[in-house]
C-alpha positions as a printed Julia matrix, in Angstrom:
192×3 Matrix{Float64}:
   0.01   0.01   -0.04
   1.37   3.46   -0.88
   2.31   5.86    1.91
  -0.06   8.41    0.56
  -3.03   6.1     1.17
  -2.07   5.45    4.64
  -2.81   9.13    5.25
  -6.45   8.68    4.25
  -9.24   7.7     6.56
  -9.8    4.15    5.09
  -6.36   3.43    3.55
  -7.75   3.53    0.05
 -10.75   1.2     0.59
 -12.63   0.19   -2.5
 -15.65  -2.01   -3.41
 -16.99  -3.2    -6.74
 -20.71  -3.76   -7.43
 -22.75  -2.36  -10.34
 -20.82   0.88   -9.51
 -17.17   1.06   -8.2
 -16.71   2.94   -4.96
 -13.16   3.91   -3.87
 -11.57   6.19   -1.39
  -9.24   8.57   -3.08
  -5.85   9.55   -1.93
  -5.09  12.65    0.16
  -6.84  15.77   -1.31
  -5.94  19.3    -0.43
  -9.11  20.99    0.8
  -9.34  24.68    1.98
 -12.39  26.28    3.38
 -12.57  30.01    2.52
 -15.21  32.23    4.0
 -15.83  35.8     3.13
 -17.98  38.32    1.25
 -18.54  37.11   -2.37
 -19.63  40.68   -3.27
 -16.33  42.08   -2.51
 -14.12  42.7    -5.54
 -11.01  42.18   -3.4
 -12.32  38.76   -2.21
 -12.98  37.65   -5.82
  -9.57  38.99   -6.93
  -7.8   37.12   -4.15
  -9.37  33.82   -5.15
  -8.44  34.39   -8.79
  -4.89  35.3    -7.85
  -4.39  32.31   -5.56
  -5.98  29.57   -7.6
  -6.54  31.09  -10.99
 -10.26  30.6   -10.93
 -13.28  32.99  -10.71
 -15.88  32.51   -8.05
 -18.3   29.85   -9.05
 -22.08  30.6    -9.25
 -24.51  29.12   -6.69
 -24.25  25.31   -6.38
 -21.42  25.12   -9.0
 -17.82  23.98   -9.02
 -15.22  25.3   -11.35
 -12.12  23.36  -12.26
  -8.83  24.39  -13.83
  -5.07  23.37  -13.97
  -4.48  24.53  -10.41
  -7.49  22.87   -8.81
 -11.2   23.5    -8.21
 -13.36  26.02   -6.49
 -16.78  24.89   -5.18
 -19.61  27.01   -3.93
 -20.69  25.59   -0.52
 -22.87  28.46    0.84
 -23.4   32.16    0.27
 -20.16  32.99    2.09
 -18.21  29.81    1.88
 -16.07  28.2    -0.85
 -14.27  24.8    -0.84
 -10.97  25.04   -2.69
  -9.48  21.76   -3.92
  -5.81  21.56   -4.69
  -3.05  18.97   -4.71
  -2.38  17.84   -1.15
   1.2   19.05   -1.27
   0.11  22.47   -2.48
  -2.25  23.26    0.46
   0.33  25.2     2.59
   1.38  27.34   -0.4
  -2.16  28.07   -1.42
  -3.3   28.94    2.04
  -0.28  31.4     2.17
  -1.25  32.95   -1.14
  -4.86  33.32   -0.03
  -3.9   34.93    3.21
  -1.59  37.38    1.45
  -4.11  38.18   -1.23
  -6.93  38.67    1.42
  -5.01  41.04    3.55
  -7.42  43.69    4.61
 -10.52  41.63    3.57
 -12.87  40.06    6.14
 -12.13  36.37    5.41
 -11.28  33.07    6.99
  -8.9   30.58    5.31
  -8.7   27.02    6.89
  -6.87  23.9     5.77
  -9.43  21.13    6.22
  -7.65  18.5     4.16
  -7.03  15.98    7.04
 -10.57  16.53    8.34
 -12.37  15.08    5.34
 -12.65  11.83    3.4
 -12.88  11.81   -0.38
 -14.56   9.14   -2.46
 -15.17   8.38   -6.23
 -18.02   6.49   -7.65
 -17.7    5.28  -11.22
 -19.75   3.25  -13.63
 -22.52   3.74  -16.12
 -23.86   7.32  -15.66
 -27.3    6.19  -14.73
 -26.05   3.63  -12.36
 -23.95   6.18  -10.48
 -26.98   8.52  -10.26
 -29.07   5.61   -8.92
 -26.55   4.95   -6.14
 -26.57   8.56   -5.09
 -30.4    8.85   -5.34
 -30.8    6.03   -2.76
 -28.88   8.19   -0.28
 -29.49  11.95   -0.81
 -32.7   14.01   -1.28
 -31.45  15.5    -4.57
 -32.89  15.36   -8.13
 -30.01  13.45   -9.84
 -31.59  13.6   -13.36
 -29.02  14.72  -15.9
 -31.07  17.89  -16.56
 -31.07  18.92  -12.84
 -27.62  17.67  -11.85
 -24.88  17.72  -14.43
 -21.18  18.38  -14.9
 -20.18  21.45  -12.82
 -23.09  21.15  -10.42
 -22.33  20.48   -6.67
 -24.74  19.83   -3.75
 -24.1   19.94   -0.06
 -26.68  17.75    1.48
 -27.25  14.61    3.5
 -25.99  11.05    2.71
 -28.5    9.15    4.85
 -27.6   10.31    8.39
 -24.43  12.39    7.67
 -23.49  15.54    5.92
 -21.63  15.45    2.61
 -21.01  17.21   -0.71
 -20.98  15.7    -4.14
 -20.42  16.64   -7.75
 -20.1   15.1   -11.2
 -16.7   15.93  -12.77
 -17.58  13.81  -15.83
 -20.24  11.46  -17.08
 -20.33   8.22  -15.09
 -18.41   9.73  -12.14
 -19.51  11.25   -8.89
 -17.14  12.55   -6.27
 -18.14  12.63   -2.6
 -16.65  14.26    0.45
 -17.68  13.91    4.03
 -16.2   14.42    7.45
 -13.32  11.97    8.2
 -15.09  10.86   11.42
 -17.85   9.33    9.37
 -15.69   7.94    6.53
 -16.43   4.25    7.34
 -20.15   4.83    7.61
 -20.19   6.79    4.32
 -18.06   4.13    2.54
 -20.41   1.5     3.72
 -23.5    3.43    2.67
 -22.07   3.9    -0.8
 -20.9    0.31   -1.13
 -24.2   -1.25   -0.01
 -26.14   1.08   -2.4
 -23.84  -0.05   -5.26
 -23.95  -3.8    -4.6
 -24.82  -5.94   -7.65
 -28.47  -6.89   -7.44
 -29.45  -3.49   -5.97
 -29.83  -1.75   -9.45
 -32.83   0.41   -9.66
 -32.45   1.64  -13.31
 -34.32   4.89  -12.54
 -31.91   7.13  -14.4
């Protein structure tokens, strides 16, 4: 097992059913809170990660990472794990004088990937979250922060047939088990 996977909550656990569920390696995650209407705040995000502020319930991705809308005053910035410290420093420098909070939450979260046929991945998620997962309502670039059965989580579709899920590290095993049981062969719903 790679040293990187030893840093994750479940050491890279995976399961195969009609959808593959796998814990991804360490992911840099930075919570950024502030005033989205401030030109200085928007400029700081652009300077630090090269991306504009995403619209409500959207995630933007580029070469340097991703920026996800989490609430009216909160973003989640995803960068390579080894770039978190440098990105936090860039954000703090660029946000000087702005009312903002920058926090490295990388080690407080677990990160999962579901992959398979697009409809099958949507079916797995629809069993767990109160979200309209139809392609017209939830497509590439959309993100939701909601519930996965009894725990909080966020999820998005970076490409057809893939869903990425984050949750608190403390509920990683529970979340992995939920996703895996929902993806077991024989549990297909064929709704989407």
